[in-house]
C-alpha positions in Angstrom: -6.6 19.5 -29.4 -6.8 16.0 -27.9 -10.1 14.1 -28.4 -11.4 12.3 -25.4 -14.1 9.9 -24.6 -17.0 11.3 -22.5 -17.5 10.3 -18.9 -20.0 7.4 -19.5 -22.1 4.7 -17.9 -23.1 1.8 -20.2 -25.9 -0.6 -19.1 -26.5 -4.0 -20.5 -29.0 -6.6 -19.4 -27.0 -7.7 -16.4 -24.1 -5.2 -16.1 -23.3 -1.5 -15.5 -20.0 -0.2 -16.8 -18.8 3.1 -15.3 -15.7 4.8 -14.0 -14.0 3.3 -11.0 -14.8 4.8 -7.6 -12.8 4.7 -4.3 -15.2 2.0 -3.0 -13.9 -0.3 -5.7 -10.4 -0.5 -4.2 -10.8 -3.8 -2.4 -12.5 -5.6 -5.3 -10.1 -4.2 -7.8 -7.2 -5.4 -5.7 -8.6 -8.9 -5.6 -9.3 -8.8 -9.3 -5.8 -7.8 -10.2 -4.2 -10.2 -7.7 -5.8 -13.2 -9.5 -3.3 -15.6 -11.0 -4.8 -15.7 -14.4 -5.0 -11.9 -14.6 -1.3 -11.7 -13.6 -0.4 -14.3 -16.1 -2.0 -12.7 -19.2 -1.6 -9.0 -18.4 1.1 -6.5 -17.4 -0.4 -5.9 -13.9 2.2 -5.8 -11.2 2.9 -9.2 -9.7 2.2 -8.0 -6.1 -0.8 -5.8 -6.8 -1.8 -3.9 -3.7 -4.6 -1.7 -2.4 -2.2 1.2 -2.9 -1.8 0.2 -6.6 -5.6 0.1 -6.9 -6.1 3.5 -5.2 -3.5 5.1 -7.5 -5.1 3.6 -10.6 -8.6 4.7 -9.6 -7.5 8.2 -8.5 -4.9 9.0 -11.2 -4.1 6.3 -13.8 -7.6 5.5 -15.1 -8.7 9.2 -15.2 -5.5 10.1 -17.0 -6.2 7.6 -19.8 -9.5 9.4 -20.6 -8.2 13.0 -20.0 -5.2 12.5 -22.2 -7.2 10.9 -25.0 -5.5 7.5 -24.9 -8.7 5.6 -24.1 -11.1 4.9 -21.2 -11.2 2.5 -18.3 -14.6 1.1 -17.1 -15.4 -0.9 -14.0 -17.9 -3.7 -14.7 -20.5 -4.2 -12.0 -23.4 -6.6 -11.8 -26.6 -4.6 -12.1 -28.5 -6.2 -9.3 -25.8 -6.6 -6.7 -23.4 -3.8 -7.7 -20.6 -6.3 -7.2 -17.4 -5.5 -9.2 -16.9 -8.4 -11.6 -14.3 -7.0 -14.0 -13.0 -4.1 -16.0 -12.8 -3.1 -19.7 -10.1 -0.8 -20.9 -9.9 0.9 -24.3 -6.4 1.9 -25.1 -4.1 2.9 -28.0 -7.0 5.0 -29.3 -6.4 6.6 -32.7 -8.9 9.4 -33.1 -8.1 10.1 -36.8 -8.7 6.4 -37.7 -11.5 6.1 -35.2 -9.9 2.9 -33.9 -9.0 1.5 -30.5 -8.0 -1.6 -28.7 -10.0 -3.3 -25.9 -8.8 -5.4 -23.0 -11.1 -7.1 -20.5 -10.5 -8.9 -17.2 -13.1 -10.8 -15.1 -12.6 -11.9 -11.6 -12.5 -15.6 -10.7 -15.7 -15.1 -8.7 -17.6 -14.1 -11.9 -16.0 -16.3 -14.7 -18.2 -18.6 -16.7 -21.2 -16.2 -16.6 -20.6 -14.6 -20.0 -19.7 -11.2 -18.4 -16.6 -10.5 -20.6 -18.5 -10.9 -23.8 -21.5 -8.9 -22.6 -19.3 -6.1 -21.4 -17.3 -6.0 -24.6 -20.5 -6.1 -26.7 -21.9 -3.2 -24.7 -18.8 -1.2 -25.2 -18.7 -2.1 -29.0 -22.3 -0.9 -29.5 -21.6 2.3 -27.7 -18.3 2.8 -29.5 -19.7 2.3 -33.0 -23.2 3.8 -32.5 -22.5 6.8 -30.2 -18.9 7.5 -30.8 -18.8 6.7 -34.5 -15.7 4.5 -34.3 -14.9 2.3 -37.2 -12.6 -0.4 -35.7 -12.2 -2.2 -32.4 -9.2 -4.5 -31.9 -8.4 -7.2 -29.3 -5.1 -9.0 -28.9 -5.0 -12.3 -27.2 -2.0 -14.4 -26.2 -1.8 -17.6 -28.1 -2.3 -19.7 -24.9 -5.2 -17.6 -23.6 -8.1 -19.7 -25.0 -10.7 -18.1 -22.8 -9.9 -14.7 -24.3 -10.0 -16.2 -27.8 -13.5 -17.6 -27.1 -14.7 -14.2 -25.9 -13.4 -12.6 -29.1 -15.2 -15.3 -31.2 -18.4 -15.0 -29.2 -18.7 -11.3 -29.9 -18.1 -11.7 -33.6 -14.5 -10.7 -33.9 -12.5 -11.8 -37.0 -9.0 -13.2 -36.5 -6.7 -11.1 -38.7 -3.4 -13.0 -38.0 -0.6 -13.5 -35.6 1.9 -11.1 -34.2 4.8 -13.3 -33.6 6.6 -13.2 -30.2 4.8 -9.9 -29.4 3.8 -10.5 -25.7 5.3 -11.7 -22.5 3.4 -14.2 -20.4 4.2 -14.6 -16.8 4.4 -17.9 -14.9 1.7 -17.4 -12.3 3.2 -16.2 -9.0 6.8 -16.7 -10.2 8.8 -14.1 -11.8 9.4 -16.4 -14.8 8.4 -15.1 -18.1 8.1 -16.4 -21.6 7.4 -14.9 -25.0 4.1 -15.5 -26.7 2.5 -14.8 -30.0 -0.5 -12.6 -30.0 -3.6 -13.2 -32.1 -5.0 -10.0 -33.6 -8.8 -9.8 -33.7 -10.9 -7.0 -35.1 -14.6 -6.0 -34.9 -16.1 -3.5 -37.3 -19.6 -1.9 -37.1 -20.9 -4.2 -39.9 -19.8 -7.2 -37.9 -22.5 -6.3 -35.3 -25.3 -6.2 -38.0 -27.9 -8.7 -37.0 -26.1 -9.3 -33.7 -28.5 -7.5 -31.5 -27.4 -6.8 -27.9 -28.7 -9.4 -25.6 -30.1 -6.8 -23.1 
């Protein structure tokens, strides 16, 4: 029997994290078409509304249904504007461990949304789901992602050499990159109360 995450909505002080809905297609298309998102992730270079519709209707629900993880849209609480997404993947139910990725749109960067969303997910994961380990992997050149990992209390565990491919913006050019492996354990959140 495959374990799965429940269908969930997580609220923080400024954000609501929930499953993607069809109305999110235009904003998700814009988010995934951003140059920085394309550079640091494996999203298709020419991400289209059709890609967004397929991900929302089939891809993201399959992640949860098949026990691989869960995908959450990140919306501002007051405006309901999509500002990003958080994905838990490579979930190991026996070890109670998973890996998180986060992306924030250019219209919402610099607001602390990535850290707030990840902390919300971490508290839910450790407290409600009884997980024991959350991992993040950041490309060596992605200093913004590294700052987010540090801000939420992750510990750097080392470097995975030449473990990722970074794209050159709009160009098809690619280069290999080291990945920094970060971890967050339940005790790392002790004394680090949610800011909501």
